[in-house]
C-alpha positions as CSV (number, residue, x, y, z in Angstrom):
1,M,-3.3,15.3,-6.0
2,V,-3.3,14.2,-2.4
3,K,0.1,14.1,-0.8
4,L,0.9,11.5,1.8
5,L,3.4,13.8,3.5
6,S,0.5,16.2,4.2
7,Y,-0.6,13.6,6.8
8,L,2.6,11.8,7.7
9,S,5.8,12.8,9.5
10,E,8.8,11.0,11.0
11,D,7.0,11.2,14.4
12,D,4.1,9.2,12.9
13,I,6.4,6.2,12.2
14,L,6.5,3.8,15.1
15,E,8.8,0.8,15.4
16,F,7.8,-2.6,16.8
17,P,10.3,-5.3,17.6
18,H,7.6,-8.0,17.5
19,F,4.3,-8.1,15.7
20,N,1.3,-8.6,17.9
21,E,-1.7,-7.5,15.9
22,K,-3.7,-6.4,18.8
23,K,-0.9,-4.4,20.5
24,V,0.4,-2.8,17.2
25,N,-3.1,-1.8,16.0
26,K,-3.9,-0.4,19.5
27,A,-0.7,1.6,19.6
28,L,-1.2,3.0,16.1
29,I,-4.8,4.0,16.8
30,E,-3.8,5.7,20.0
31,H,-1.1,7.6,18.1
32,C,-3.6,8.7,15.5
33,L,-6.0,9.8,18.2
34,Q,-3.6,11.7,20.4
35,G,-5.5,14.4,22.2
36,F,-8.6,12.2,22.6
37,D,-9.2,10.6,26.0
38,R,-8.4,6.9,26.6
39,E,-12.0,5.9,26.6
40,F,-12.5,7.3,23.1
41,Q,-9.3,5.6,21.9
42,Q,-10.5,2.3,23.3
43,K,-13.9,2.7,21.6
44,A,-12.1,3.3,18.3
45,F,-9.9,0.2,18.8
46,S,-13.0,-1.9,19.7
47,M,-14.8,-0.7,16.5
48,L,-11.8,-1.8,14.5
49,K,-11.7,-5.2,16.2
50,L,-15.5,-5.6,15.5
51,K,-15.0,-4.3,12.0
52,T,-17.5,-1.6,12.7
53,N,-16.5,1.3,10.5
54,G,-13.1,-0.2,10.1
55,K,-11.1,-3.1,8.6
56,N,-7.7,-4.5,7.7
57,L,-6.4,-4.9,4.2
58,N,-3.4,-6.7,2.8
59,L,-1.7,-4.4,0.3
60,T,0.8,-7.1,-0.7
61,R,4.6,-7.1,-0.8
62,G,4.7,-7.0,3.0
63,F,2.4,-4.0,3.5
64,A,-1.0,-3.9,5.2
65,L,-3.5,-1.3,6.1
66,T,-5.9,-0.8,9.1
67,H,-8.4,2.0,8.6
68,I,-11.4,3.3,10.6
69,R,-13.9,6.0,9.9
70,L,-14.7,8.3,12.8
71,D,-16.8,11.5,12.8
72,A,-15.0,12.8,15.8
73,V,-11.7,13.6,13.9
74,D,-11.4,16.8,11.8
75,D,-8.9,15.5,9.3
76,I,-7.2,12.3,8.2
77,K,-4.7,10.9,10.7
78,I,-1.9,8.4,9.7
79,A,0.5,6.3,11.7
80,V,2.8,3.6,10.3
81,G,4.1,0.7,12.3
82,I,7.4,-0.7,11.1
83,I,7.7,-4.4,12.0
84,D,11.1,-5.9,12.9
85,N,10.0,-9.5,13.2
86,K,10.8,-12.0,10.5
87,T,8.4,-14.6,11.6
88,K,5.0,-13.0,11.1
89,R,3.7,-13.8,7.6
90,L,1.1,-11.9,5.6
91,V,-0.2,-13.9,2.7
92,G,3.2,-15.2,1.8
93,N,5.1,-12.1,2.6
94,T,6.9,-11.0,5.8
95,L,5.0,-8.0,7.2
96,K,7.2,-4.9,6.9
97,A,4.8,-2.1,7.6
98,L,1.2,-1.6,8.8
99,F,-0.4,1.7,7.9
100,C,-3.2,2.9,10.2
101,I,-5.5,5.6,8.8
102,V,-8.3,7.3,10.7
103,I,-10.7,9.0,8.3
104,P,-13.5,11.5,9.0
105,E,-16.8,10.5,7.4
106,D,-16.7,13.6,5.2
107,K,-13.2,12.8,3.8
108,C,-13.9,9.5,2.1
109,Q,-13.1,10.9,-1.4
110,V,-9.8,12.3,-0.2
111,Y,-9.1,8.9,1.4
112,L,-9.8,7.1,-1.8
113,S,-7.3,9.4,-3.6
114,L,-4.8,8.8,-0.8
115,M,-5.2,5.1,-1.1
116,A,-4.5,5.2,-4.8
117,H,-1.4,7.3,-4.2
118,L,-0.3,4.9,-1.4
119,S,-0.8,1.9,-3.6
120,R,1.4,3.4,-6.3
121,L,4.1,4.3,-3.8
122,L,4.2,0.8,-2.3
123,S,4.4,-0.8,-5.7
124,E,7.7,1.0,-6.3
125,E,10.5,-1.6,-6.3
126,E,12.5,0.2,-3.6
127,A,9.6,0.3,-1.2
128,T,10.3,-3.1,0.3
129,E,13.9,-2.1,1.1
130,V,13.1,1.4,2.4
131,F,10.4,0.4,5.0
132,K,12.6,-1.1,7.6
133,P,13.5,-0.4,11.3
134,G,15.8,2.5,11.9
135,N,15.0,4.2,8.6
136,K,12.4,6.8,9.5
137,K,14.3,9.6,7.6
138,G,14.8,7.3,4.6
139,I,11.1,6.5,4.5
140,I,10.1,10.2,4.6
141,E,12.7,10.9,1.9
142,F,11.5,8.0,-0.3
143,I,7.9,9.4,0.0
144,R,9.1,13.0,-0.7
145,Q,11.0,11.9,-3.9
146,F,8.0,9.9,-5.1
147,E,5.7,12.8,-4.5
148,D,8.0,15.3,-6.2
149,N,8.0,13.2,-9.4
């Protein structure tokens, strides 16, 4: 089974006091593509905006996902934006967390397994309480406990 913590650490959880879709997506993509030059990061962000090899998904209950497929990365990269803004709505829910996943073209099967795992994790009742600003350690521990069961 694919483990989310194989791709995610406390350092990959970023906090945003206000939700601005463009700024948050750009920051998350830049985080996932650390080590790549700014031009490449901007190209990836543009691909997401144009929905070329990428898109946004509402995962419900205040969670959303941005993902993009890029051949240039060797492995799956994940960053999570925790939103501390009670006014931005996402299909009836306050947006709590935006997951950004960058996927190499040859890892699509792993990505699908990871998505199924992430969906089960976020459907846990406690998930909406755990994913909040100032709780990076709690988020990682919640994921660890989920993956250990």
